mmCIF file as gemmi writes it, N, C-alpha and C atoms, coordinates in Angstrom:
data_model
loop_
_atom_site.group_PDB
_atom_site.id
_atom_site.type_symbol
_atom_site.label_atom_id
_atom_site.label_alt_id
_atom_site.label_comp_id
_atom_site.label_asym_id
_atom_site.label_entity_id
_atom_site.label_seq_id
_atom_site.pdbx_PDB_ins_code
_atom_site.Cartn_x
_atom_site.Cartn_y
_atom_site.Cartn_z
_atom_site.occupancy
_atom_site.B_iso_or_equiv
_atom_site.pdbx_formal_charge
_atom_site.auth_seq_id
_atom_site.auth_asym_id
_atom_site.pdbx_PDB_model_num
ATOM 1 N N . UNK Axp A 1 ? -4.817 3.548 -38.755 1 0 ? 1 A 1
ATOM 2 C CA . UNK Axp A 1 ? -4.811 2.607 -37.652 1 0 ? 1 A 1
ATOM 3 C C . UNK Axp A 1 ? -5.434 3.266 -36.434 1 0 ? 1 A 1
ATOM 4 N N . UNK Axp A 2 ? -6.3 2.535 -35.764 1 0 ? 2 A 1
ATOM 5 C CA . UNK Axp A 2 ? -6.99 3.039 -34.579 1 0 ? 2 A 1
ATOM 6 C C . UNK Axp A 2 ? -6.439 2.319 -33.358 1 0 ? 2 A 1
ATOM 7 N N . UNK Axp A 3 ? -6.054 3.095 -32.363 1 0 ? 3 A 1
ATOM 8 C CA . UNK Axp A 3 ? -5.564 2.508 -31.111 1 0 ? 3 A 1
ATOM 9 C C . UNK Axp A 3 ? -6.742 2.032 -30.275 1 0 ? 3 A 1
ATOM 10 N N . UNK Axp A 4 ? -6.579 0.925 -29.539 1 0 ? 4 A 1
ATOM 11 C CA . UNK Axp A 4 ? -7.676 0.453 -28.683 1 0 ? 4 A 1
ATOM 12 C C . UNK Axp A 4 ? -7.996 1.477 -27.597 1 0 ? 4 A 1
ATOM 13 N N . UNK Axp A 5 ? -9.256 1.621 -27.314 1 0 ? 5 A 1
ATOM 14 C CA . UNK Axp A 5 ? -9.699 2.539 -26.261 1 0 ? 5 A 1
ATOM 15 C C . UNK Axp A 5 ? -10.152 1.714 -25.066 1 0 ? 5 A 1
ATOM 16 N N . UNK Axp A 6 ? -9.583 2.012 -23.907 1 0 ? 6 A 1
ATOM 17 C CA . UNK Axp A 6 ? -9.934 1.286 -22.689 1 0 ? 6 A 1
ATOM 18 C C . UNK Axp A 6 ? -10.199 2.305 -21.59 1 0 ? 6 A 1
ATOM 19 N N . UNK Axp A 7 ? -11.274 2.111 -20.862 1 0 ? 7 A 1
ATOM 20 C CA . UNK Axp A 7 ? -11.581 2.945 -19.697 1 0 ? 7 A 1
ATOM 21 C C . UNK Axp A 7 ? -11.377 2.074 -18.467 1 0 ? 7 A 1
ATOM 22 N N . UNK Axp A 8 ? -10.553 2.554 -17.527 1 0 ? 8 A 1
ATOM 23 C CA . UNK Axp A 8 ? -10.233 1.789 -16.32 1 0 ? 8 A 1
ATOM 24 C C . UNK Axp A 8 ? -10.615 2.609 -15.092 1 0 ? 8 A 1
ATOM 25 N N . UNK Axp A 9 ? -11.303 1.979 -14.153 1 0 ? 9 A 1
ATOM 26 C CA . UNK Axp A 9 ? -11.661 2.622 -12.886 1 0 ? 9 A 1
ATOM 27 C C . UNK Axp A 9 ? -10.787 2.014 -11.798 1 0 ? 9 A 1
ATOM 28 N N . UNK Axp A 10 ? -9.863 2.806 -11.254 1 0 ? 10 A 1
ATOM 29 C CA . UNK Axp A 10 ? -8.983 2.374 -10.162 1 0 ? 10 A 1
ATOM 30 C C . UNK Axp A 10 ? -9.475 2.963 -8.849 1 0 ? 10 A 1
ATOM 31 N N . UNK Axp A 11 ? -9.331 2.208 -7.789 1 0 ? 11 A 1
ATOM 32 C CA . UNK Axp A 11 ? -9.672 2.682 -6.453 1 0 ? 11 A 1
ATOM 33 C C . UNK Axp A 11 ? -8.473 2.422 -5.55 1 0 ? 11 A 1
ATOM 34 N N . UNK Axp A 12 ? -8.119 3.431 -4.736 1 0 ? 12 A 1
ATOM 35 C CA . UNK Axp A 12 ? -7.023 3.284 -3.787 1 0 ? 12 A 1
ATOM 36 C C . UNK Axp A 12 ? -7.403 3.988 -2.496 1 0 ? 12 A 1
ATOM 37 N N . UNK Axp A 13 ? -7.167 3.336 -1.372 1 0 ? 13 A 1
ATOM 38 C CA . UNK Axp A 13 ? -7.385 3.983 -0.081 1 0 ? 13 A 1
ATOM 39 C C . UNK Axp A 13 ? -6.328 3.487 0.886 1 0 ? 13 A 1
ATOM 40 N N . UNK Axp A 14 ? -6.089 4.259 1.925 1 0 ? 14 A 1
ATOM 41 C CA . UNK Axp A 14 ? -5.051 3.872 2.866 1 0 ? 14 A 1
ATOM 42 C C . UNK Axp A 14 ? -5.264 4.482 4.233 1 0 ? 14 A 1
ATOM 43 N N . UNK Axp A 15 ? -4.479 3.992 5.163 1 0 ? 15 A 1
ATOM 44 C CA . UNK Axp A 15 ? -4.504 4.5 6.532 1 0 ? 15 A 1
ATOM 45 C C . UNK Axp A 15 ? -3.101 4.357 7.107 1 0 ? 15 A 1
ATOM 46 N N . UNK Axp A 16 ? -2.77 5.229 8.026 1 0 ? 16 A 1
ATOM 47 C CA . UNK Axp A 16 ? -1.455 5.167 8.649 1 0 ? 16 A 1
ATOM 48 C C . UNK Axp A 16 ? -1.521 5.633 10.084 1 0 ? 16 A 1
ATOM 49 N N . UNK Axp A 17 ? -0.502 5.286 10.85 1 0 ? 17 A 1
ATOM 50 C CA . UNK Axp A 17 ? -0.448 5.692 12.251 1 0 ? 17 A 1
ATOM 51 C C . UNK Axp A 17 ? 0.999 5.834 12.694 1 0 ? 17 A 1
ATOM 52 N N . UNK Axp A 18 ? 1.266 6.807 13.521 1 0 ? 18 A 1
ATOM 53 C CA . UNK Axp A 18 ? 2.55 6.964 14.192 1 0 ? 18 A 1
ATOM 54 C C . UNK Axp A 18 ? 2.338 6.577 15.652 1 0 ? 18 A 1
ATOM 55 N N . UNK Axp A 19 ? 3.28 5.862 16.217 1 0 ? 19 A 1
ATOM 56 C CA . UNK Axp A 19 ? 3.157 5.522 17.62 1 0 ? 19 A 1
ATOM 57 C C . UNK Axp A 19 ? 4.452 5.854 18.34 1 0 ? 19 A 1
ATOM 58 N N . UNK Axp A 20 ? 4.296 6.288 19.556 1 0 ? 20 A 1
ATOM 59 C CA . UNK Axp A 20 ? 5.434 6.591 20.42 1 0 ? 20 A 1
ATOM 60 C C . UNK Axp A 20 ? 5.132 5.991 21.78 1 0 ? 20 A 1
ATOM 61 N N . UNK Axp A 21 ? 5.93 5.023 22.176 1 0 ? 21 A 1
ATOM 62 C CA . UNK Axp A 21 ? 5.722 4.395 23.475 1 0 ? 21 A 1
ATOM 63 C C . UNK Axp A 21 ? 6.276 5.269 24.586 1 0 ? 21 A 1
ATOM 64 N N . UNK Axp A 22 ? 7.396 5.901 24.303 1 0 ? 22 A 1
ATOM 65 C CA . UNK Axp A 22 ? 7.997 6.819 25.266 1 0 ? 22 A 1
ATOM 66 C C . UNK Axp A 22 ? 8.286 8.105 24.514 1 0 ? 22 A 1
ATOM 67 N N . UNK Axp A 23 ? 7.913 9.231 25.087 1 0 ? 23 A 1
ATOM 68 C CA . UNK Axp A 23 ? 8.05 10.518 24.411 1 0 ? 23 A 1
ATOM 69 C C . UNK Axp A 23 ? 9.447 10.724 23.85 1 0 ? 23 A 1
ATOM 70 N N . UNK Axp A 24 ? 9.508 11.234 22.616 1 0 ? 24 A 1
ATOM 71 C CA . UNK Axp A 24 ? 10.788 11.381 21.928 1 0 ? 24 A 1
ATOM 72 C C . UNK Axp A 24 ? 11.7 12.377 22.643 1 0 ? 24 A 1
ATOM 73 N N . UNK Axp A 25 ? 12.884 11.899 23.007 1 0 ? 25 A 1
ATOM 74 C CA . UNK Axp A 25 ? 13.932 12.746 23.566 1 0 ? 25 A 1
ATOM 75 C C . UNK Axp A 25 ? 15.272 12.107 23.232 1 0 ? 25 A 1
ATOM 76 N N . UNK Axp A 26 ? 16.353 12.748 23.57 1 0 ? 26 A 1
ATOM 77 C CA . UNK Axp A 26 ? 17.687 12.257 23.193 1 0 ? 26 A 1
ATOM 78 C C . UNK Axp A 26 ? 18.208 11.151 24.108 1 0 ? 26 A 1
ATOM 79 N N . UNK Axp A 27 ? 17.575 10.934 25.259 1 0 ? 27 A 1
ATOM 80 C CA . UNK Axp A 27 ? 18.073 9.926 26.193 1 0 ? 27 A 1
ATOM 81 C C . UNK Axp A 27 ? 17.456 8.563 25.943 1 0 ? 27 A 1
ATOM 82 N N . UNK Axp A 28 ? 16.145 8.514 25.826 1 0 ? 28 A 1
ATOM 83 C CA . UNK Axp A 28 ? 15.487 7.223 25.581 1 0 ? 28 A 1
ATOM 84 C C . UNK Axp A 28 ? 14.092 7.455 25.024 1 0 ? 28 A 1
ATOM 85 N N . UNK Axp A 29 ? 13.821 6.836 23.907 1 0 ? 29 A 1
ATOM 86 C CA . UNK Axp A 29 ? 12.475 6.853 23.345 1 0 ? 29 A 1
ATOM 87 C C . UNK Axp A 29 ? 12.307 5.693 22.38 1 0 ? 29 A 1
ATOM 88 N N . UNK Axp A 30 ? 11.06 5.309 22.187 1 0 ? 30 A 1
ATOM 89 C CA . UNK Axp A 30 ? 10.701 4.221 21.293 1 0 ? 30 A 1
ATOM 90 C C . UNK Axp A 30 ? 9.512 4.688 20.461 1 0 ? 30 A 1
ATOM 91 N N . UNK Axp A 31 ? 9.558 4.414 19.183 1 0 ? 31 A 1
ATOM 92 C CA . UNK Axp A 31 ? 8.439 4.81 18.338 1 0 ? 31 A 1
ATOM 93 C C . UNK Axp A 31 ? 8.533 4.172 16.969 1 0 ? 31 A 1
ATOM 94 N N . UNK Axp A 32 ? 7.604 4.55 16.107 1 0 ? 32 A 1
ATOM 95 C CA . UNK Axp A 32 ? 7.593 4.031 14.75 1 0 ? 32 A 1
ATOM 96 C C . UNK Axp A 32 ? 6.336 4.441 14.029 1 0 ? 32 A 1
ATOM 97 N N . UNK Axp A 33 ? 6.146 3.878 12.855 1 0 ? 33 A 1
ATOM 98 C CA . UNK Axp A 33 ? 4.914 4.139 12.13 1 0 ? 33 A 1
ATOM 99 C C . UNK Axp A 33 ? 4.527 2.904 11.328 1 0 ? 33 A 1
ATOM 100 N N . UNK Axp A 34 ? 3.257 2.842 11.003 1 0 ? 34 A 1
ATOM 101 C CA . UNK Axp A 34 ? 2.714 1.746 10.202 1 0 ? 34 A 1
ATOM 102 C C . UNK Axp A 34 ? 1.659 2.323 9.281 1 0 ? 34 A 1
ATOM 103 N N . UNK Axp A 35 ? 1.596 1.799 8.081 1 0 ? 35 A 1
ATOM 104 C CA . UNK Axp A 35 ? 0.545 2.234 7.167 1 0 ? 35 A 1
ATOM 105 C C . UNK Axp A 35 ? 0.222 1.121 6.191 1 0 ? 35 A 1
ATOM 106 N N . UNK Axp A 36 ? -0.923 1.252 5.59 1 0 ? 36 A 1
ATOM 107 C CA . UNK Axp A 36 ? -1.36 0.273 4.614 1 0 ? 36 A 1
ATOM 108 C C . UNK Axp A 36 ? -2.191 0.94 3.541 1 0 ? 36 A 1
ATOM 109 N N . UNK Axp A 37 ? -2.089 0.432 2.34 1 0 ? 37 A 1
ATOM 110 C CA . UNK Axp A 37 ? -2.913 0.921 1.24 1 0 ? 37 A 1
ATOM 111 C C . UNK Axp A 37 ? -3.487 -0.274 0.498 1 0 ? 37 A 1
ATOM 112 N N . UNK Axp A 38 ? -4.706 -0.112 0.042 1 0 ? 38 A 1
ATOM 113 C CA . UNK Axp A 38 ? -5.349 -1.126 -0.79 1 0 ? 38 A 1
ATOM 114 C C . UNK Axp A 38 ? -5.624 -0.479 -2.141 1 0 ? 38 A 1
ATOM 115 N N . UNK Axp A 39 ? -5.317 -1.208 -3.19 1 0 ? 39 A 1
ATOM 116 C CA . UNK Axp A 39 ? -5.513 -0.66 -4.526 1 0 ? 39 A 1
ATOM 117 C C . UNK Axp A 39 ? -6.032 -1.76 -5.431 1 0 ? 39 A 1
ATOM 118 N N . UNK Axp A 40 ? -6.943 -1.395 -6.324 1 0 ? 40 A 1
ATOM 119 C CA . UNK Axp A 40 ? -7.477 -2.376 -7.247 1 0 ? 40 A 1
ATOM 120 C C . UNK Axp A 40 ? -8.002 -1.693 -8.493 1 0 ? 40 A 1
ATOM 121 N N . UNK Axp A 41 ? -7.918 -2.415 -9.589 1 0 ? 41 A 1
ATOM 122 C CA . UNK Axp A 41 ? -8.596 -2.007 -10.817 1 0 ? 41 A 1
ATOM 123 C C . UNK Axp A 41 ? -10.001 -2.584 -10.704 1 0 ? 41 A 1
ATOM 124 N N . UNK Axp A 42 ? -10.964 -1.745 -10.348 1 0 ? 42 A 1
ATOM 125 C CA . UNK Axp A 42 ? -12.313 -2.212 -10.083 1 0 ? 42 A 1
ATOM 126 C C . UNK Axp A 42 ? -12.985 -2.706 -11.361 1 0 ? 42 A 1
ATOM 127 N N . UNK Axp A 43 ? -12.872 -1.938 -12.437 1 0 ? 43 A 1
ATOM 128 C CA . UNK Axp A 43 ? -13.513 -2.323 -13.698 1 0 ? 43 A 1
ATOM 129 C C . UNK Axp A 43 ? -12.722 -1.767 -14.864 1 0 ? 43 A 1
ATOM 130 N N . UNK Axp A 44 ? -12.732 -2.505 -15.966 1 0 ? 44 A 1
ATOM 131 C CA . UNK Axp A 44 ? -12.173 -2.002 -17.211 1 0 ? 44 A 1
ATOM 132 C C . UNK Axp A 44 ? -13.135 -2.376 -18.336 1 0 ? 44 A 1
ATOM 133 N N . UNK Axp A 45 ? -13.265 -1.465 -19.268 1 0 ? 45 A 1
ATOM 134 C CA . UNK Axp A 45 ? -14.182 -1.66 -20.377 1 0 ? 45 A 1
ATOM 135 C C . UNK Axp A 45 ? -13.538 -1.061 -21.617 1 0 ? 45 A 1
ATOM 136 N N . UNK Axp A 46 ? -13.635 -1.75 -22.734 1 0 ? 46 A 1
ATOM 137 C CA . UNK Axp A 46 ? -13.055 -1.193 -23.95 1 0 ? 46 A 1
ATOM 138 C C . UNK Axp A 46 ? -12.86 -2.213 -25.049 1 0 ? 46 A 1
ATOM 139 N N . UNK Axp A 47 ? -12.222 -1.76 -26.093 1 0 ? 47 A 1
ATOM 140 C CA . UNK Axp A 47 ? -11.957 -2.561 -27.272 1 0 ? 47 A 1
ATOM 141 C C . UNK Axp A 47 ? -10.568 -3.165 -27.145 1 0 ? 47 A 1
ATOM 142 N N . UNK Axp A 48 ? -10.486 -4.462 -26.888 1 0 ? 48 A 1
ATOM 143 C CA . UNK Axp A 48 ? -9.227 -5.148 -26.662 1 0 ? 48 A 1
ATOM 144 C C . UNK Axp A 48 ? -9.141 -6.352 -27.594 1 0 ? 48 A 1
ATOM 145 N N . UNK Axp A 49 ? -8.042 -6.464 -28.315 1 0 ? 49 A 1
ATOM 146 C CA . UNK Axp A 49 ? -7.802 -7.598 -29.221 1 0 ? 49 A 1
ATOM 147 C C . UNK Axp A 49 ? -8.95 -7.802 -30.211 1 0 ? 49 A 1
ATOM 148 N N . UNK Axp A 50 ? -9.468 -6.725 -30.772 1 0 ? 50 A 1
ATOM 149 C CA . UNK Axp A 50 ? -10.511 -6.81 -31.793 1 0 ? 50 A 1
ATOM 150 C C . UNK Axp A 50 ? -11.889 -7.149 -31.272 1 0 ? 50 A 1
ATOM 151 N N . UNK Axp A 51 ? -12.081 -7.036 -29.962 1 0 ? 51 A 1
ATOM 152 C CA . UNK Axp A 51 ? -13.381 -7.373 -29.388 1 0 ? 51 A 1
ATOM 153 C C . UNK Axp A 51 ? -13.688 -6.415 -28.239 1 0 ? 51 A 1
ATOM 154 N N . UNK Axp A 52 ? -14.972 -6.134 -28.024 1 0 ? 52 A 1
ATOM 155 C CA . UNK Axp A 52 ? -15.401 -5.306 -26.912 1 0 ? 52 A 1
ATOM 156 C C . UNK Axp A 52 ? -15.44 -6.18 -25.669 1 0 ? 52 A 1
ATOM 157 N N . UNK Axp A 53 ? -14.678 -5.792 -24.624 1 0 ? 53 A 1
ATOM 158 C CA . UNK Axp A 53 ? -14.586 -6.603 -23.415 1 0 ? 53 A 1
ATOM 159 C C . UNK Axp A 53 ? -14.834 -5.775 -22.168 1 0 ? 53 A 1
ATOM 160 N N . UNK Axp A 54 ? -15.307 -6.437 -21.12 1 0 ? 54 A 1
ATOM 161 C CA . UNK Axp A 54 ? -15.556 -5.813 -19.831 1 0 ? 54 A 1
ATOM 162 C C . UNK Axp A 54 ? -15.063 -6.774 -18.746 1 0 ? 54 A 1
ATOM 163 N N . UNK Axp A 55 ? -14.344 -6.265 -17.746 1 0 ? 55 A 1
ATOM 164 C CA . UNK Axp A 55 ? -13.901 -7.124 -16.647 1 0 ? 55 A 1
ATOM 165 C C . UNK Axp A 55 ? -13.96 -6.366 -15.332 1 0 ? 55 A 1
ATOM 166 N N . UNK Axp A 56 ? -14.149 -7.116 -14.254 1 0 ? 56 A 1
ATOM 167 C CA . UNK Axp A 56 ? -14.138 -6.531 -12.908 1 0 ? 56 A 1
ATOM 168 C C . UNK Axp A 56 ? -13.073 -7.229 -12.078 1 0 ? 56 A 1
ATOM 169 N N . UNK Axp A 57 ? -12.4 -6.472 -11.269 1 0 ? 57 A 1
ATOM 170 C CA . UNK Axp A 57 ? -11.344 -6.977 -10.374 1 0 ? 57 A 1
ATOM 171 C C . UNK Axp A 57 ? -10.388 -7.923 -11.101 1 0 ? 57 A 1
ATOM 172 N N . UNK Axp A 58 ? -9.964 -7.504 -12.288 1 0 ? 58 A 1
ATOM 173 C CA . UNK Axp A 58 ? -9.086 -8.321 -13.132 1 0 ? 58 A 1
ATOM 174 C C . UNK Axp A 58 ? -7.788 -8.693 -12.41 1 0 ? 58 A 1
ATOM 175 N N . UNK Axp A 59 ? -7.224 -7.766 -11.661 1 0 ? 59 A 1
ATOM 176 C CA . UNK Axp A 59 ? -5.98 -8.006 -10.935 1 0 ? 59 A 1
ATOM 177 C C . UNK Axp A 59 ? -6.226 -8.387 -9.481 1 0 ? 59 A 1
ATOM 178 N N . UNK Axp A 60 ? -7.475 -8.494 -9.048 1 0 ? 60 A 1
ATOM 179 C CA . UNK Axp A 60 ? -7.801 -8.777 -7.657 1 0 ? 60 A 1
ATOM 180 C C . UNK Axp A 60 ? -7.653 -7.52 -6.804 1 0 ? 60 A 1
ATOM 181 N N . UNK Axp A 61 ? -7.672 -7.688 -5.507 1 0 ? 61 A 1
ATOM 182 C CA . UNK Axp A 61 ? -7.485 -6.583 -4.562 1 0 ? 61 A 1
ATOM 183 C C . UNK Axp A 61 ? -6.325 -6.949 -3.651 1 0 ? 61 A 1
ATOM 184 N N . UNK Axp A 62 ? -5.355 -6.04 -3.53 1 0 ? 62 A 1
ATOM 185 C CA . UNK Axp A 62 ? -4.155 -6.271 -2.722 1 0 ? 62 A 1
ATOM 186 C C . UNK Axp A 62 ? -4.046 -5.212 -1.642 1 0 ? 62 A 1
ATOM 187 N N . UNK Axp A 63 ? -3.569 -5.621 -0.492 1 0 ? 63 A 1
ATOM 188 C CA . UNK Axp A 63 ? -3.302 -4.712 0.618 1 0 ? 63 A 1
ATOM 189 C C . UNK Axp A 63 ? -1.797 -4.69 0.839 1 0 ? 63 A 1
ATOM 190 N N . UNK Axp A 64 ? -1.19 -3.526 0.731 1 0 ? 64 A 1
ATOM 191 C CA . UNK Axp A 64 ? 0.247 -3.352 0.966 1 0 ? 64 A 1
ATOM 192 C C . UNK Axp A 64 ? 0.441 -2.738 2.345 1 0 ? 64 A 1
ATOM 193 N N . UNK Axp A 65 ? 1.177 -3.423 3.214 1 0 ? 65 A 1
ATOM 194 C CA . UNK Axp A 65 ? 1.418 -2.957 4.583 1 0 ? 65 A 1
ATOM 195 C C . UNK Axp A 65 ? 2.907 -2.684 4.782 1 0 ? 65 A 1
ATOM 196 N N . UNK Axp A 66 ? 3.233 -1.581 5.412 1 0 ? 66 A 1
ATOM 197 C CA . UNK Axp A 66 ? 4.622 -1.274 5.754 1 0 ? 66 A 1
ATOM 198 C C . UNK Axp A 66 ? 4.688 -0.808 7.209 1 0 ? 66 A 1
ATOM 199 N N . UNK Axp A 67 ? 5.824 -1.075 7.829 1 0 ? 67 A 1
ATOM 200 C CA . UNK Axp A 67 ? 6.034 -0.639 9.218 1 0 ? 67 A 1
ATOM 201 C C . UNK Axp A 67 ? 7.523 -0.364 9.432 1 0 ? 67 A 1
ATOM 202 N N . UNK Axp A 68 ? 7.807 0.635 10.241 1 0 ? 68 A 1
ATOM 203 C CA . UNK Axp A 68 ? 9.174 0.942 10.646 1 0 ? 68 A 1
ATOM 204 C C . UNK Axp A 68 ? 9.16 1.278 12.134 1 0 ? 68 A 1
ATOM 205 N N . UNK Axp A 69 ? 10.314 1.169 12.76 1 0 ? 69 A 1
ATOM 206 C CA . UNK Axp A 69 ? 10.403 1.491 14.173 1 0 ? 69 A 1
ATOM 207 C C . UNK Axp A 69 ? 11.804 1.96 14.53 1 0 ? 69 A 1
ATOM 208 N N . UNK Axp A 70 ? 11.932 2.551 15.699 1 0 ? 70 A 1
ATOM 209 C CA . UNK Axp A 70 ? 13.235 3.042 16.141 1 0 ? 70 A 1
ATOM 210 C C . UNK Axp A 70 ? 13.307 3.031 17.666 1 0 ? 70 A 1
ATOM 211 N N . UNK Axp A 71 ? 14.531 3.013 18.158 1 0 ? 71 A 1
ATOM 212 C CA . UNK Axp A 71 ? 14.826 3.164 19.582 1 0 ? 71 A 1
ATOM 213 C C . UNK Axp A 71 ? 15.952 4.185 19.679 1 0 ? 71 A 1
ATOM 214 N N . UNK Axp A 72 ? 15.791 5.168 20.545 1 0 ? 72 A 1
ATOM 215 C CA . UNK Axp A 72 ? 16.863 6.127 20.828 1 0 ? 72 A 1
ATOM 216 C C . UNK Axp A 72 ? 17.327 5.871 22.261 1 0 ? 72 A 1
ATOM 217 N N . UNK Axp A 73 ? 18.614 5.618 22.41 1 0 ? 73 A 1
ATOM 218 C CA . UNK Axp A 73 ? 19.183 5.361 23.726 1 0 ? 73 A 1
ATOM 219 C C . UNK Axp A 73 ? 20.5 6.109 23.848 1 0 ? 73 A 1
ATOM 220 N N . UNK Axp A 74 ? 20.583 7.005 24.813 1 0 ? 74 A 1
ATOM 221 C CA . UNK Axp A 74 ? 21.777 7.819 25.061 1 0 ? 74 A 1
ATOM 222 C C . UNK Axp A 74 ? 22.258 8.526 23.793 1 0 ? 74 A 1
ATOM 223 N N . UNK Axp A 75 ? 21.323 9.074 23.043 1 0 ? 75 A 1
ATOM 224 C CA . UNK Axp A 75 ? 21.671 9.856 21.857 1 0 ? 75 A 1
ATOM 225 C C . UNK Axp A 75 ? 21.923 9.038 20.602 1 0 ? 75 A 1
ATOM 226 N N . UNK Axp A 76 ? 21.893 7.716 20.683 1 0 ? 76 A 1
ATOM 227 C CA . UNK Axp A 76 ? 22.115 6.858 19.516 1 0 ? 76 A 1
ATOM 228 C C . UNK Axp A 76 ? 20.765 6.336 19.032 1 0 ? 76 A 1
ATOM 229 N N . UNK Axp A 77 ? 20.509 6.49 17.742 1 0 ? 77 A 1
ATOM 230 C CA . UNK Axp A 77 ? 19.241 6.034 17.166 1 0 ? 77 A 1
ATOM 231 C C . UNK Axp A 77 ? 19.466 4.718 16.42 1 0 ? 77 A 1
ATOM 232 N N . UNK Axp A 78 ? 18.678 3.727 16.764 1 0 ? 78 A 1
ATOM 233 C CA . UNK Axp A 78 ? 18.711 2.431 16.103 1 0 ? 78 A 1
ATOM 234 C C . UNK Axp A 78 ? 17.364 2.241 15.41 1 0 ? 78 A 1
ATOM 235 N N . UNK Axp A 79 ? 17.404 2.054 14.095 1 0 ? 79 A 1
ATOM 236 C CA . UNK Axp A 79 ? 16.17 1.886 13.336 1 0 ? 79 A 1
ATOM 237 C C . UNK Axp A 79 ? 16.054 0.453 12.843 1 0 ? 79 A 1
ATOM 238 N N . UNK Axp A 80 ? 14.842 -0.069 12.893 1 0 ? 80 A 1
ATOM 239 C CA . UNK Axp A 80 ? 14.625 -1.403 12.346 1 0 ? 80 A 1
ATOM 240 C C . UNK Axp A 80 ? 14.484 -1.308 10.831 1 0 ? 80 A 1
ATOM 241 N N . UNK Axp A 81 ? 14.872 -2.343 10.111 1 0 ? 81 A 1
ATOM 242 C CA . UNK Axp A 81 ? 14.674 -2.311 8.662 1 0 ? 81 A 1
ATOM 243 C C . UNK Axp A 81 ? 13.179 -2.25 8.358 1 0 ? 81 A 1
ATOM 244 N N . UNK Axp A 82 ? 12.786 -1.553 7.308 1 0 ? 82 A 1
ATOM 245 C CA . UNK Axp A 82 ? 11.355 -1.476 6.985 1 0 ? 82 A 1
ATOM 246 C C . UNK Axp A 82 ? 10.771 -2.867 6.735 1 0 ? 82 A 1
ATOM 247 N N . UNK Axp A 83 ? 9.592 -3.092 7.282 1 0 ? 83 A 1
ATOM 248 C CA . UNK Axp A 83 ? 8.873 -4.348 7.091 1 0 ? 83 A 1
ATOM 249 C C . UNK Axp A 83 ? 7.82 -4.106 6.014 1 0 ? 83 A 1
ATOM 250 N N . UNK Axp A 84 ? 7.718 -5.01 5.062 1 0 ? 84 A 1
ATOM 251 C CA . UNK Axp A 84 ? 6.743 -4.871 3.981 1 0 ? 84 A 1
ATOM 252 C C . UNK Axp A 84 ? 6.028 -6.203 3.779 1 0 ? 84 A 1
ATOM 253 N N . UNK Axp A 85 ? 4.718 -6.155 3.616 1 0 ? 85 A 1
ATOM 254 C CA . UNK Axp A 85 ? 3.938 -7.36 3.376 1 0 ? 85 A 1
ATOM 255 C C . UNK Axp A 85 ? 2.83 -7.022 2.376 1 0 ? 85 A 1
ATOM 256 N N . UNK Axp A 86 ? 2.671 -7.865 1.363 1 0 ? 86 A 1
ATOM 257 C CA . UNK Axp A 86 ? 1.606 -7.713 0.384 1 0 ? 86 A 1
ATOM 258 C C . UNK Axp A 86 ? 0.612 -8.851 0.589 1 0 ? 86 A 1
ATOM 259 N N . UNK Axp A 87 ? -0.647 -8.51 0.862 1 0 ? 87 A 1
ATOM 260 C CA . UNK Axp A 87 ? -1.666 -9.491 1.207 1 0 ? 87 A 1
ATOM 261 C C . UNK Axp A 87 ? -2.771 -9.463 0.155 1 0 ? 87 A 1
ATOM 262 N N . UNK Axp A 88 ? -3.122 -10.621 -0.366 1 0 ? 88 A 1
ATOM 263 C CA . UNK Axp A 88 ? -4.208 -10.728 -1.338 1 0 ? 88 A 1
ATOM 264 C C . UNK Axp A 88 ? -5.529 -10.749 -0.579 1 0 ? 88 A 1
ATOM 265 N N . UNK Axp A 89 ? -6.387 -9.751 -0.841 1 0 ? 89 A 1
ATOM 266 C CA . UNK Axp A 89 ? -7.693 -9.684 -0.188 1 0 ? 89 A 1
ATOM 267 C C . UNK Axp A 89 ? -8.735 -10.389 -1.059 1 0 ? 89 A 1
ATOM 268 N N . UNK Axp A 90 ? -8.728 -10.1 -2.352 1 0 ? 90 A 1
ATOM 269 C CA . UNK Axp A 90 ? -9.589 -10.763 -3.326 1 0 ? 90 A 1
ATOM 270 C C . UNK Axp A 90 ? -8.691 -11.267 -4.451 1 0 ? 90 A 1
ATOM 271 N N . UNK Axp A 91 ? -8.706 -12.561 -4.683 1 0 ? 91 A 1
ATOM 272 C CA . UNK Axp A 91 ? -7.849 -13.133 -5.732 1 0 ? 91 A 1
ATOM 273 C C . UNK Axp A 91 ? -8.436 -12.829 -7.103 1 0 ? 91 A 1
ATOM 274 N N . UNK Axp A 92 ? -7.539 -12.641 -8.107 1 0 ? 92 A 1
ATOM 275 C CA . UNK Axp A 92 ? -8.029 -12.346 -9.457 1 0 ? 92 A 1
ATOM 276 C C . UNK Axp A 92 ? -8.821 -13.497 -10.054 1 0 ? 92 A 1
């Protein structure tokens, strides 16, 4: 028995940033971070279901964004729940 052979080209890139509105100290500060990554299966080629097949952007292209933030006031740190959003850039 021969297993199907598939070659897949994945691409992933991302960017992130930290921000501080007021310099971090124990009395009062505000800050957070945000980042995003895009990932896609650009192309796949191989023997699938008894046939030679080729596809591009089979799963589409998705952008995953996350953000968090915090406030420190009089030594107490309050953090916001992480925000997550998945955005379709190219539909499959």
